[in-house]
C-alpha positions, -999 to +999 in steps of 0.1 A: +000-001+000+015+034-010+017+062+016-002+093+016+011+123+000+014+160+010+017+184-021+025+222-017+002+239-041+012+275-031+038+287-005+034+324-005+023+348+021-009+371+017+005+391-011+023+362-030+056+367-051+061+385-070+042+415-054+027+434-083+041+468-071+078+455-063+109+454-080+132+440-055+157+411-065+132+383-054+103+396-073+123+404-104+136+367-102+101+355-097+091+372-129+121+360-148+130+323-140+103+318-114+122+300-087+108+324-062+073+326-077+048+316-050+011+313-051-009+318-019-003+291+007-024+257+002-017+221+004-034+190-009-033+157+010-037+126-011-048+091+000-051+067-030-076+083-055-091+106-027-078+139-016-087+171+003-071+206+004-061+229+031-072+264+023-087+280-007-071+313-017-075+335-046-050+314-067-072+283-063-082+281-100-047+284-110-036+257-086-062+234-098-051+239-135-016+232-123-026+198-109-049+190-137-081+186-114-113+198-125-132+192-093-124+189-054-149+173-029-134+185+004-115+216+015-104+224+052-099+261+060-077+276+088-091+311+090-113+335+072-086+360+057-087+366+018-057+348+011-069+316+026-108+318+014-106+339-016-110+310-041-141+298-023-167+317-045-149+301-077-151+265-060-189+270-051-195+282-088-176+251-100-197+228-079-229+246-091-220+239-127-210+203-119-242+198-102-226+184-069-221+200-035-186+205-021-177+199+015-162+229+033-147+222+068-137+247+095-142+256+131-178+273+136-165+308+140-146+305+107-175+292+090-196+321+104-172+347+091-170+331+057-208+331+053-209+367+065-185+376+035-200+351+010-238+345+020-244+325-011-219+298-004-241+273+015-262+269-017-233+250-032-211+241-002-220+218+027-205+236+059-192+212+084-178+226+118-146+208+130-144+222+165-146+186+179-125+170+153-130+154+117-119+123+098-108+130+061-091+103+039-086+084+070-068+111+089-080+120+124-079+158+125-080+183+154-079+220+155-071+247+179-068+285+179-035+300+175-022+337+179-020+355+146-006+385+163-020+419+148-044+398+123-062+381+152-065+345+151-059+314+129-063+277+135-039+251+133-045+214+125-029+181+139-035+151+118-029+114+127-029+083+107-012+047+109+012+062+134+024+092+116+016+126+131+020+160+115+007+193+119-002+224+096+002+257+110+007+284+084-004+318+103+009+322+139+033+341+160+044+342+197+026+309+204+018+305+244+023+270+263-011+260+255-010+267+218+022+247+215+008+217+232-005+199+201+027+209+181+047+183+203+058+149+192+053+154+154+068+135+128+065+165+105+055+204+114+046+226+083+052+261+097+045+296+083+077+319+084+070+349+063+105+365+066+140+354+074+142+384+099+111+407+100+123+441+112+089+457+116+076+466+151+065+433+167+032+448+175+024+450+136+035+416+129+014+384+125+036+354+115+069+340+127+101+349+111+128+323+106+151+333+136+120+330+159+111+298+143+143+283+151+138+290+186+103+273+184+116+243+169+146+239+193+115+238+220+092+215+201+118+192+184+096+179+154+115+151+134+113+174+103+099+210+095+089+227+063+085+265+061+059+279+040+038+312+037+069+330+027+072+365+015+095+382-010+121+384+018+127+347+013+152+341-017+155+305-023+188+310-041+205+319-009+221+296+015+198+304+044+209+294+079+182+268+085+182+245+115+189+208+109+158+189+095+142+220+081+137+229+043+117+253+024+086+245+006+083+251-031+055+248-055+047+212-064+068+198-037+057+163-025+064+148+010+056+114+018+033+111+049+047+079+065+074+067+088+105+061+070+114+024+067 
């Protein structure tokens, strides 16, 4: 039996890379060769012929074209910010044309915010609250609120199947002890790190930078970590000072979700 697989569909922050207004070296390279080109953050989890996505930002249609998929049945959402839900109207419209209902999963407060912004979505999407957990593709999934700094809150997800435990935490900063609890004992942590070193005032920030993330990992000790949700501050051509067991996500990157034999 083949192992389940994680695919990174998008690895960018809220603005993506390149930023339309920016002529920095990273954005220029992203427009040229594209090594640093990043869509808004989203991942796909595949289990045999079935799969689900985490988050559905404004690049959803482009992502679906890239992977050759014409439909998706299940999407799990972390929080109701545009870069994570901006593709929901397109998904709902696709469901309408296909004559099928999609299944949208999120904590109840996130679902409430989504429906406030897009009140027509329940006509084509089945809304399921996951506050008490959910099963998707055989994965047992729990969620909890995490600090998103100036931007309020997000949710992280911990997924377990066949003895493999991993977590997806794209948007957080300055986590307290309770918020870190479910990030311990992981085989894999997918963590948002928007900057290598963000110099903005701490009160204005919303996501870990890589220096802070290194301190977090030293405490949590996941077996492996992948950084995502990266801004134009991150240049994949550079030899960045990453801790052992850490790598940067890139578009299309695939990760086996199973213990190494």
